[in-house]
ZALUM-337014 format. One record per atom (N, C-alpha, C): residue number from 0; atom name; y negated, x, z. Coordinates in nm, 2 decimals, decimal comma. Example, Ala and Ser with C-alpha at 12.3 -4.5 7.8 and 13.67 -1.06 7.14 Angstrom:
2
<i=0; at=N; north=0,57; east=1,32; up=0,78>
<i=0; at=CA; north=0,45; east=1,23; up=0,78>
<i=0; at=C; north=0,33; east=1,32; up=0,78>
<i=1; at=N; north=0,22; east=1,28; up=0,71>
<i=1; at=CA; north=0,11; east=1,37; up=0,71>
<i=1; at=C; north=0,00; east=1,29; up=0,79>
***
This chain:
104
<i=0; at=N; north=-13,00; east=7,21; up=4,94>
<i=0; at=CA; north=-12,97; east=7,26; up=5,07>
<i=0; at=C; north=-13,09; east=7,24; up=5,16>
<i=1; at=N; north=-13,07; east=7,21; up=5,29>
<i=1; at=CA; north=-13,17; east=7,19; up=5,39>
<i=1; at=C; north=-13,17; east=7,30; up=5,49>
<i=2; at=N; north=-13,29; east=7,35; up=5,52>
<i=2; at=CA; north=-13,30; east=7,45; up=5,63>
<i=2; at=C; north=-13,37; east=7,39; up=5,75>
<i=3; at=N; north=-13,29; east=7,38; up=5,85>
<i=3; at=CA; north=-13,35; east=7,33; up=5,98>
<i=3; at=C; north=-13,41; east=7,45; up=6,06>
<i=4; at=N; north=-13,53; east=7,44; up=6,11>
<i=4; at=CA; north=-13,59; east=7,54; up=6,19>
<i=4; at=C; north=-13,62; east=7,48; up=6,32>
<i=5; at=N; north=-13,55; east=7,53; up=6,43>
<i=5; at=CA; north=-13,57; east=7,48; up=6,56>
<i=5; at=C; north=-13,64; east=7,59; up=6,64>
<i=6; at=N; north=-13,76; east=7,56; up=6,69>
<i=6; at=CA; north=-13,85; east=7,65; up=6,77>
<i=6; at=C; north=-13,81; east=7,63; up=6,91>
<i=7; at=N; north=-13,76; east=7,74; up=6,98>
<i=7; at=CA; north=-13,71; east=7,73; up=7,11>
<i=7; at=C; north=-13,79; east=7,82; up=7,20>
<i=8; at=N; north=-13,83; east=7,76; up=7,32>
<i=8; at=CA; north=-13,90; east=7,84; up=7,42>
<i=8; at=C; north=-13,81; east=7,84; up=7,55>
<i=9; at=N; north=-13,77; east=7,95; up=7,59>
<i=9; at=CA; north=-13,68; east=7,96; up=7,71>
<i=9; at=C; north=-13,76; east=7,98; up=7,83>
<i=10; at=N; north=-13,70; east=7,94; up=7,94>
<i=10; at=CA; north=-13,75; east=7,97; up=8,08>
<i=10; at=C; north=-13,74; east=8,12; up=8,09>
<i=11; at=N; north=-13,84; east=8,18; up=8,16>
<i=11; at=CA; north=-13,83; east=8,33; up=8,18>
<i=11; at=C; north=-13,70; east=8,37; up=8,25>
<i=12; at=N; north=-13,65; east=8,48; up=8,19>
<i=12; at=CA; north=-13,53; east=8,54; up=8,24>
<i=12; at=C; north=-13,40; east=8,47; up=8,20>
<i=13; at=N; north=-13,40; east=8,38; up=8,11>
<i=13; at=CA; north=-13,28; east=8,30; up=8,07>
<i=13; at=C; north=-13,23; east=8,35; up=7,94>
<i=14; at=N; north=-13,29; east=8,45; up=7,88>
<i=14; at=CA; north=-13,25; east=8,50; up=7,74>
<i=14; at=C; north=-13,10; east=8,54; up=7,73>
<i=15; at=N; north=-13,06; east=8,62; up=7,83>
<i=15; at=CA; north=-12,92; east=8,67; up=7,82>
<i=15; at=C; north=-12,82; east=8,55; up=7,83>
<i=16; at=N; north=-12,84; east=8,46; up=7,92>
<i=16; at=CA; north=-12,75; east=8,34; up=7,93>
<i=16; at=C; north=-12,75; east=8,26; up=7,80>
<i=17; at=N; north=-12,87; east=8,24; up=7,74>
<i=17; at=CA; north=-12,88; east=8,16; up=7,62>
<i=17; at=C; north=-12,81; east=8,23; up=7,51>
<i=18; at=N; north=-12,83; east=8,36; up=7,49>
<i=18; at=CA; north=-12,76; east=8,43; up=7,38>
<i=18; at=C; north=-12,61; east=8,43; up=7,40>
<i=19; at=N; north=-12,56; east=8,44; up=7,52>
<i=19; at=CA; north=-12,42; east=8,44; up=7,55>
<i=19; at=C; north=-12,36; east=8,30; up=7,51>
<i=20; at=N; north=-12,43; east=8,20; up=7,55>
<i=20; at=CA; north=-12,39; east=8,06; up=7,51>
<i=20; at=C; north=-12,39; east=8,04; up=7,36>
<i=21; at=N; north=-12,49; east=8,09; up=7,30>
<i=21; at=CA; north=-12,50; east=8,08; up=7,15>
<i=21; at=C; north=-12,38; east=8,15; up=7,08>
<i=22; at=N; north=-12,35; east=8,27; up=7,13>
<i=22; at=CA; north=-12,24; east=8,35; up=7,07>
<i=22; at=C; north=-12,10; east=8,29; up=7,11>
<i=23; at=N; north=-12,09; east=8,26; up=7,23>
<i=23; at=CA; north=-11,95; east=8,21; up=7,28>
<i=23; at=C; north=-11,92; east=8,07; up=7,24>
<i=24; at=N; north=-12,02; east=7,98; up=7,24>
<i=24; at=CA; north=-11,99; east=7,84; up=7,21>
<i=24; at=C; north=-12,07; east=7,78; up=7,10>
<i=25; at=N; north=-12,20; east=7,81; up=7,09>
<i=25; at=CA; north=-12,28; east=7,75; up=6,99>
<i=25; at=C; north=-12,24; east=7,78; up=6,85>
<i=26; at=N; north=-12,20; east=7,90; up=6,82>
<i=26; at=CA; north=-12,15; east=7,94; up=6,69>
<i=26; at=C; north=-12,04; east=7,84; up=6,65>
<i=27; at=N; north=-11,94; east=7,82; up=6,74>
<i=27; at=CA; north=-11,83; east=7,74; up=6,70>
<i=27; at=C; north=-11,87; east=7,59; up=6,68>
<i=28; at=N; north=-11,96; east=7,54; up=6,77>
<i=28; at=CA; north=-12,01; east=7,41; up=6,75>
<i=28; at=C; north=-12,07; east=7,38; up=6,61>
<i=29; at=N; north=-12,15; east=7,48; up=6,57>
<i=29; at=CA; north=-12,21; east=7,46; up=6,44>
<i=29; at=C; north=-12,11; east=7,49; up=6,32>
<i=30; at=N; north=-12,02; east=7,58; up=6,34>
<i=30; at=CA; north=-11,92; east=7,61; up=6,24>
<i=30; at=C; north=-11,83; east=7,48; up=6,22>
<i=31; at=N; north=-11,81; east=7,41; up=6,32>
<i=31; at=CA; north=-11,73; east=7,29; up=6,31>
<i=31; at=C; north=-11,80; east=7,16; up=6,27>
<i=32; at=N; north=-11,94; east=7,17; up=6,27>
<i=32; at=CA; north=-12,02; east=7,05; up=6,23>
<i=32; at=C; north=-12,01; east=7,03; up=6,08>
<i=33; at=N; north=-11,97; east=6,90; up=6,05>
<i=33; at=CA; north=-11,96; east=6,87; up=5,91>
<i=33; at=C; north=-12,10; east=6,89; up=5,83>
<i=34; at=N; north=-12,09; east=6,96; up=5,72>
<i=34; at=CA; north=-12,21; east=6,98; up=5,64>
<i=34; at=C; north=-12,29; east=7,10; up=5,68>
<i=35; at=N; north=-12,25; east=7,17; up=5,79>
<i=35; at=CA; north=-12,33; east=7,29; up=5,83>
<i=35; at=C; north=-12,28; east=7,41; up=5,75>
<i=36; at=N; north=-12,37; east=7,47; up=5,68>
<i=36; at=CA; north=-12,34; east=7,59; up=5,59>
<i=36; at=C; north=-12,37; east=7,72; up=5,65>
<i=37; at=N; north=-12,43; east=7,72; up=5,77>
<i=37; at=CA; north=-12,46; east=7,85; up=5,84>
<i=37; at=C; north=-12,57; east=7,83; up=5,94>
<i=38; at=N; north=-12,57; east=7,93; up=6,04>
<i=38; at=CA; north=-12,67; east=7,92; up=6,14>
<i=38; at=C; north=-12,70; east=8,07; up=6,19>
<i=39; at=N; north=-12,82; east=8,08; up=6,24>
<i=39; at=CA; north=-12,86; east=8,21; up=6,29>
<i=39; at=C; north=-12,97; east=8,20; up=6,39>
<i=40; at=N; north=-12,98; east=8,28; up=6,49>
<i=40; at=CA; north=-13,09; east=8,28; up=6,59>
<i=40; at=C; north=-13,17; east=8,41; up=6,56>
<i=41; at=N; north=-13,30; east=8,39; up=6,57>
<i=41; at=CA; north=-13,39; east=8,50; up=6,56>
<i=41; at=C; north=-13,49; east=8,50; up=6,68>
<i=42; at=N; north=-13,51; east=8,62; up=6,74>
<i=42; at=CA; north=-13,59; east=8,64; up=6,86>
<i=42; at=C; north=-13,73; east=8,69; up=6,81>
<i=43; at=N; north=-13,83; east=8,63; up=6,88>
<i=43; at=CA; north=-13,97; east=8,67; up=6,85>
<i=43; at=C; north=-13,99; east=8,82; up=6,89>
<i=44; at=N; north=-14,06; east=8,89; up=6,81>
<i=44; at=CA; north=-14,10; east=9,03; up=6,85>
<i=44; at=C; north=-14,22; east=9,03; up=6,95>
<i=45; at=N; north=-14,31; east=8,93; up=6,93>
<i=45; at=CA; north=-14,43; east=8,92; up=7,02>
<i=45; at=C; north=-14,41; east=8,85; up=7,15>
<i=46; at=N; north=-14,32; east=8,75; up=7,15>
<i=46; at=CA; north=-14,30; east=8,67; up=7,27>
<i=46; at=C; north=-14,16; east=8,67; up=7,32>
<i=47; at=N; north=-14,13; east=8,73; up=7,43>
<i=47; at=CA; north=-13,99; east=8,75; up=7,47>
<i=47; at=C; north=-13,91; east=8,62; up=7,49>
<i=48; at=N; north=-13,98; east=8,51; up=7,52>
<i=48; at=CA; north=-13,91; east=8,39; up=7,55>
<i=48; at=C; north=-13,90; east=8,29; up=7,43>
<i=49; at=N; north=-13,94; east=8,34; up=7,31>
<i=49; at=CA; north=-13,95; east=8,26; up=7,19>
<i=49; at=C; north=-13,83; east=8,29; up=7,09>
<i=50; at=N; north=-13,77; east=8,19; up=7,04>
<i=50; at=CA; north=-13,66; east=8,20; up=6,94>
<i=50; at=C; north=-13,68; east=8,10; up=6,83>
<i=51; at=N; north=-13,63; east=8,13; up=6,72>
<i=51; at=CA; north=-13,60; east=8,02; up=6,62>
<i=51; at=C; north=-13,46; east=8,02; up=6,59>
<i=52; at=N; north=-13,40; east=7,90; up=6,57>
<i=52; at=CA; north=-13,27; east=7,89; up=6,52>
<i=52; at=C; north=-13,28; east=7,83; up=6,38>
<i=53; at=N; north=-13,21; east=7,90; up=6,29>
<i=53; at=CA; north=-13,21; east=7,86; up=6,15>
<i=53; at=C; north=-13,07; east=7,80; up=6,12>
<i=54; at=N; north=-13,07; east=7,68; up=6,07>
<i=54; at=CA; north=-12,94; east=7,61; up=6,04>
<i=54; at=C; north=-12,95; east=7,56; up=5,90>
<i=55; at=N; north=-12,85; east=7,59; up=5,82>
<i=55; at=CA; north=-12,85; east=7,54; up=5,68>
<i=55; at=C; north=-12,75; east=7,42; up=5,68>
<i=56; at=N; north=-12,80; east=7,31; up=5,62>
<i=56; at=CA; north=-12,72; east=7,19; up=5,61>
<i=56; at=C; north=-12,71; east=7,16; up=5,46>
<i=57; at=N; north=-12,60; east=7,11; up=5,42>
<i=57; at=CA; north=-12,58; east=7,07; up=5,28>
<i=57; at=C; north=-12,67; east=6,95; up=5,24>
<i=58; at=N; north=-12,69; east=6,85; up=5,33>
<i=58; at=CA; north=-12,78; east=6,74; up=5,31>
<i=58; at=C; north=-12,85; east=6,71; up=5,44>
<i=59; at=N; north=-12,96; east=6,64; up=5,42>
<i=59; at=CA; north=-13,04; east=6,60; up=5,54>
<i=59; at=C; north=-12,96; east=6,50; up=5,63>
<i=60; at=N; north=-12,88; east=6,42; up=5,56>
<i=60; at=CA; north=-12,79; east=6,33; up=5,64>
<i=60; at=C; north=-12,69; east=6,40; up=5,73>
<i=61; at=N; north=-12,64; east=6,52; up=5,67>
<i=61; at=CA; north=-12,55; east=6,60; up=5,75>
<i=61; at=C; north=-12,61; east=6,64; up=5,89>
<i=62; at=N; north=-12,74; east=6,67; up=5,88>
<i=62; at=CA; north=-12,81; east=6,70; up=6,01>
<i=62; at=C; north=-12,85; east=6,58; up=6,09>
<i=63; at=N; north=-12,93; east=6,49; up=6,02>
<i=63; at=CA; north=-13,00; east=6,38; up=6,10>
<i=63; at=C; north=-12,90; east=6,27; up=6,13>
<i=64; at=N; north=-12,80; east=6,25; up=6,06>
<i=64; at=CA; north=-12,71; east=6,14; up=6,09>
<i=64; at=C; north=-12,58; east=6,19; up=6,15>
<i=65; at=N; north=-12,50; east=6,27; up=6,08>
<i=65; at=CA; north=-12,37; east=6,32; up=6,12>
<i=65; at=C; north=-12,38; east=6,40; up=6,25>
<i=66; at=N; north=-12,46; east=6,51; up=6,24>
<i=66; at=CA; north=-12,47; east=6,60; up=6,35>
<i=66; at=C; north=-12,53; east=6,54; up=6,48>
<i=67; at=N; north=-12,64; east=6,47; up=6,46>
<i=67; at=CA; north=-12,70; east=6,40; up=6,57>
<i=67; at=C; north=-12,62; east=6,30; up=6,64>
<i=68; at=N; north=-12,52; east=6,25; up=6,58>
<i=68; at=CA; north=-12,43; east=6,15; up=6,64>
<i=68; at=C; north=-12,30; east=6,22; up=6,69>
<i=69; at=N; north=-12,29; east=6,35; up=6,68>
<i=69; at=CA; north=-12,17; east=6,42; up=6,71>
<i=69; at=C; north=-12,15; east=6,46; up=6,85>
<i=70; at=N; north=-12,02; east=6,48; up=6,89>
<i=70; at=CA; north=-11,99; east=6,54; up=7,02>
<i=70; at=C; north=-12,04; east=6,68; up=7,03>
<i=71; at=N; north=-12,04; east=6,75; up=6,91>
<i=71; at=CA; north=-12,09; east=6,89; up=6,91>
<i=71; at=C; north=-12,23; east=6,90; up=6,96>
<i=72; at=N; north=-12,32; east=6,82; up=6,91>
<i=72; at=CA; north=-12,46; east=6,82; up=6,95>
<i=72; at=C; north=-12,47; east=6,78; up=7,10>
<i=73; at=N; north=-12,39; east=6,69; up=7,14>
<i=73; at=CA; north=-12,40; east=6,65; up=7,29>
<i=73; at=C; north=-12,36; east=6,77; up=7,37>
<i=74; at=N; north=-12,25; east=6,84; up=7,33>
<i=74; at=CA; north=-12,21; east=6,96; up=7,41>
<i=74; at=C; north=-12,32; east=7,07; up=7,40>
<i=75; at=N; north=-12,38; east=7,10; up=7,29>
<i=75; at=CA; north=-12,48; east=7,20; up=7,28>
<i=75; at=C; north=-12,60; east=7,17; up=7,37>
<i=76; at=N; north=-12,64; east=7,04; up=7,37>
<i=76; at=CA; north=-12,75; east=7,00; up=7,46>
<i=76; at=C; north=-12,71; east=7,02; up=7,60>
<i=77; at=N; north=-12,59; east=6,98; up=7,64>
<i=77; at=CA; north=-12,55; east=6,99; up=7,77>
<i=77; at=C; north=-12,55; east=7,14; up=7,82>
<i=78; at=N; north=-12,50; east=7,23; up=7,73>
<i=78; at=CA; north=-12,50; east=7,37; up=7,76>
<i=78; at=C; north=-12,63; east=7,44; up=7,78>
<i=79; at=N; north=-12,73; east=7,39; up=7,70>
<i=79; at=CA; north=-12,85; east=7,47; up=7,69>
<i=79; at=C; north=-12,98; east=7,40; up=7,75>
<i=80; at=N; north=-12,97; east=7,27; up=7,78>
<i=80; at=CA; north=-13,08; east=7,19; up=7,83>
<i=80; at=C; north=-13,16; east=7,26; up=7,94>
<i=81; at=N; north=-13,09; east=7,31; up=8,04>
<i=81; at=CA; north=-13,15; east=7,37; up=8,16>
<i=81; at=C; north=-13,22; east=7,51; up=8,13>
<i=82; at=N; north=-13,20; east=7,56; up=8,01>
<i=82; at=CA; north=-13,26; east=7,69; up=7,97>
<i=82; at=C; north=-13,39; east=7,68; up=7,91>
<i=83; at=N; north=-13,43; east=7,56; up=7,86>
<i=83; at=CA; north=-13,55; east=7,55; up=7,78>
<i=83; at=C; north=-13,67; east=7,53; up=7,87>
<i=84; at=N; north=-13,78; east=7,59; up=7,84>
<i=84; at=CA; north=-13,91; east=7,57; up=7,91>
<i=84; at=C; north=-13,99; east=7,46; up=7,86>
<i=85; at=N; north=-13,96; east=7,42; up=7,73>
<i=85; at=CA; north=-14,03; east=7,31; up=7,67>
<i=85; at=C; north=-13,93; east=7,24; up=7,57>
<i=86; at=N; north=-13,96; east=7,12; up=7,53>
<i=86; at=CA; north=-13,87; east=7,06; up=7,43>
<i=86; at=C; north=-13,86; east=7,14; up=7,30>
<i=87; at=N; north=-13,74; east=7,15; up=7,25>
<i=87; at=CA; north=-13,72; east=7,22; up=7,12>
<i=87; at=C; north=-13,79; east=7,14; up=7,01>
<i=88; at=N; north=-13,86; east=7,21; up=6,93>
<i=88; at=CA; north=-13,93; east=7,15; up=6,81>
<i=88; at=C; north=-13,85; east=7,17; up=6,69>
<i=89; at=N; north=-13,81; east=7,07; up=6,62>
<i=89; at=CA; north=-13,72; east=7,08; up=6,50>
<i=89; at=C; north=-13,79; east=7,02; up=6,38>
<i=90; at=N; north=-13,78; east=7,10; up=6,27>
<i=90; at=CA; north=-13,82; east=7,05; up=6,14>
<i=90; at=C; north=-13,72; east=7,09; up=6,03>
<i=91; at=N; north=-13,71; east=7,01; up=5,93>
<i=91; at=CA; north=-13,62; east=7,04; up=5,81>
<i=91; at=C; north=-13,70; east=7,07; up=5,69>
<i=92; at=N; north=-13,65; east=7,17; up=5,61>
<i=92; at=CA; north=-13,73; east=7,22; up=5,50>
<i=92; at=C; north=-13,64; east=7,22; up=5,37>
<i=93; at=N; north=-13,70; east=7,20; up=5,26>
<i=93; at=CA; north=-13,63; east=7,23; up=5,13>
<i=93; at=C; north=-13,70; east=7,34; up=5,06>
<i=94; at=N; north=-13,63; east=7,40; up=4,96>
<i=94; at=CA; north=-13,70; east=7,51; up=4,89>
<i=94; at=C; north=-13,82; east=7,46; up=4,81>
<i=95; at=N; north=-13,93; east=7,54; up=4,82>
<i=95; at=CA; north=-14,05; east=7,50; up=4,74>
<i=95; at=C; north=-14,09; east=7,61; up=4,64>
<i=96; at=N; north=-14,05; east=7,73; up=4,67>
<i=96; at=CA; north=-14,08; east=7,84; up=4,58>
<i=96; at=C; north=-13,98; east=7,95; up=4,60>
<i=97; at=N; north=-13,91; east=8,00; up=4,50>
<i=97; at=CA; north=-13,82; east=8,11; up=4,52>
<i=97; at=C; north=-13,89; east=8,24; up=4,50>
<i=98; at=N; north=-13,91; east=8,31; up=4,61>
<i=98; at=CA; north=-13,98; east=8,44; up=4,61>
<i=98; at=C; north=-13,87; east=8,55; up=4,59>
<i=99; at=N; north=-13,87; east=8,65; up=4,68>
<i=99; at=CA; north=-13,78; east=8,75; up=4,67>
<i=99; at=C; north=-13,75; east=8,82; up=4,81>
<i=100; at=N; north=-13,64; east=8,88; up=4,83>
<i=100; at=CA; north=-13,61; east=8,96; up=4,94>
<i=100; at=C; north=-13,59; east=8,89; up=5,07>
<i=101; at=N; north=-13,58; east=8,76; up=5,08>
<i=101; at=CA; north=-13,55; east=8,68; up=5,20>
<i=101; at=C; north=-13,43; east=8,60; up=5,18>
<i=102; at=N; north=-13,33; east=8,63; up=5,26>
<i=102; at=CA; north=-13,20; east=8,56; up=5,26>
<i=102; at=C; north=-13,19; east=8,47; up=5,38>
<i=103; at=N; north=-13,17; east=8,35; up=5,36>
<i=103; at=CA; north=-13,16; east=8,25; up=5,47>
<i=103; at=C; north=-13,03; east=8,17; up=5,45>
***
Protein backbone atom coordinates (compact mmCIF):
# COMPACT_ATOMS: atom_id res chain seq x y z
CA UNK A 1 0.00 0.00 0.00
CA UNK A 2 1.25 3.48 -0.91
CA UNK A 3 0.52 6.59 1.14
CA UNK A 4 0.53 9.82 -0.85
CA UNK A 5 1.03 12.95 1.24
CA UNK A 6 0.13 16.20 -0.52
CA UNK A 7 1.20 19.37 1.33
CA UNK A 8 -1.24 22.15 0.48
CA UNK A 9 -0.95 25.88 1.17
CA UNK A 10 -4.12 27.82 0.48
CA UNK A 11 -4.53 31.49 -0.30
CA UNK A 12 -5.75 33.39 2.78
CA UNK A 13 -9.51 33.13 3.30
CA UNK A 14 -10.04 30.23 0.86
CA UNK A 15 -10.37 27.46 3.49
CA UNK A 16 -14.15 27.24 3.46
CA UNK A 17 -14.32 27.05 -0.34
CA UNK A 18 -11.58 24.40 -0.44
CA UNK A 19 -13.26 22.22 2.20
CA UNK A 20 -16.62 22.47 0.44
CA UNK A 21 -15.05 21.40 -2.87
CA UNK A 22 -13.23 18.54 -1.18
CA UNK A 23 -16.41 17.31 0.49
CA UNK A 24 -18.79 17.88 -2.43
CA UNK A 25 -16.63 16.78 -5.36
CA UNK A 26 -13.13 15.75 -4.30
CA UNK A 27 -14.29 12.79 -2.27
CA UNK A 28 -16.16 11.39 -5.27
CA UNK A 29 -13.21 11.97 -7.62
CA UNK A 30 -10.93 9.93 -5.35
CA UNK A 31 -13.56 7.26 -4.60
CA UNK A 32 -13.93 6.68 -8.34
CA UNK A 33 -10.16 6.64 -9.01
CA UNK A 34 -8.90 3.17 -9.84
CA UNK A 35 -6.65 1.86 -7.11
CA UNK A 36 -7.53 4.53 -4.56
CA UNK A 37 -8.19 2.90 -1.17
CA UNK A 38 -9.03 6.06 0.80
CA UNK A 39 -8.37 9.74 1.29
CA UNK A 40 -8.48 12.28 4.09
CA UNK A 41 -7.70 15.96 4.60
CA UNK A 42 -6.02 17.23 7.75
CA UNK A 43 -5.71 20.89 8.74
CA UNK A 44 -2.66 22.29 10.50
CA UNK A 45 -3.20 23.38 14.08
CA UNK A 46 -0.39 25.95 13.86
CA UNK A 47 -0.95 27.41 10.37
CA UNK A 48 -4.51 28.20 9.27
CA UNK A 49 -3.73 27.95 5.56
CA UNK A 50 -1.85 24.61 5.70
CA UNK A 51 -3.37 21.21 4.94
CA UNK A 52 -2.16 17.75 4.14
CA UNK A 53 -4.16 15.37 2.00
CA UNK A 54 -3.51 11.70 2.71
CA UNK A 55 -4.39 9.30 -0.10
CA UNK A 56 -3.93 5.54 0.07
CA UNK A 57 -3.16 3.83 -3.24
CA UNK A 58 -2.97 0.09 -3.83
CA UNK A 59 0.15 0.54 -6.02
CA UNK A 60 2.46 3.37 -7.02
CA UNK A 61 1.31 2.98 -10.63
CA UNK A 62 -2.30 3.51 -9.54
CA UNK A 63 -1.23 6.98 -8.42
CA UNK A 64 1.56 7.98 -10.78
CA UNK A 65 0.27 6.38 -13.98
CA UNK A 66 -3.48 5.76 -13.80
CA UNK A 67 -4.61 8.70 -11.66
CA UNK A 68 -2.25 11.25 -13.18
CA UNK A 69 -3.62 10.42 -16.64
CA UNK A 70 -7.25 10.48 -15.49
CA UNK A 71 -10.12 12.83 -16.09
CA UNK A 72 -10.61 12.86 -12.29
CA UNK A 73 -7.24 14.50 -11.66
CA UNK A 74 -7.89 17.02 -14.42
CA UNK A 75 -11.22 17.93 -12.78
CA UNK A 76 -9.66 18.15 -9.28
CA UNK A 77 -6.93 20.48 -10.56
CA UNK A 78 -9.46 22.59 -12.43
CA UNK A 79 -11.61 22.94 -9.28
CA UNK A 80 -8.81 23.77 -6.86
CA UNK A 81 -5.97 25.43 -8.81
CA UNK A 82 -7.08 28.98 -8.03
CA UNK A 83 -7.18 28.25 -4.28
CA UNK A 84 -3.50 27.37 -3.84
CA UNK A 85 -0.95 29.93 -2.66
CA UNK A 86 1.92 27.68 -3.79
CA UNK A 87 2.34 24.51 -5.84
CA UNK A 88 1.15 21.39 -4.02
CA UNK A 89 4.09 19.25 -2.87
CA UNK A 90 3.47 15.52 -3.26
CA UNK A 91 5.42 12.53 -1.98
CA UNK A 92 4.61 8.83 -1.83
CA UNK A 93 5.53 6.62 1.12
CA UNK A 94 5.62 2.91 1.95
CA UNK A 95 5.57 1.46 5.47
CA UNK A 96 8.99 1.43 7.16
CA UNK A 97 8.08 0.59 10.76
CA UNK A 98 4.77 -0.49 12.27
CA UNK A 99 4.39 1.52 15.46
CA UNK A 100 1.08 1.84 17.29
CA UNK A 101 -2.00 4.02 17.59
CA UNK A 102 -1.88 5.73 14.18
CA UNK A 103 -4.46 4.69 11.62
CA UNK A 104 -4.02 5.98 8.09
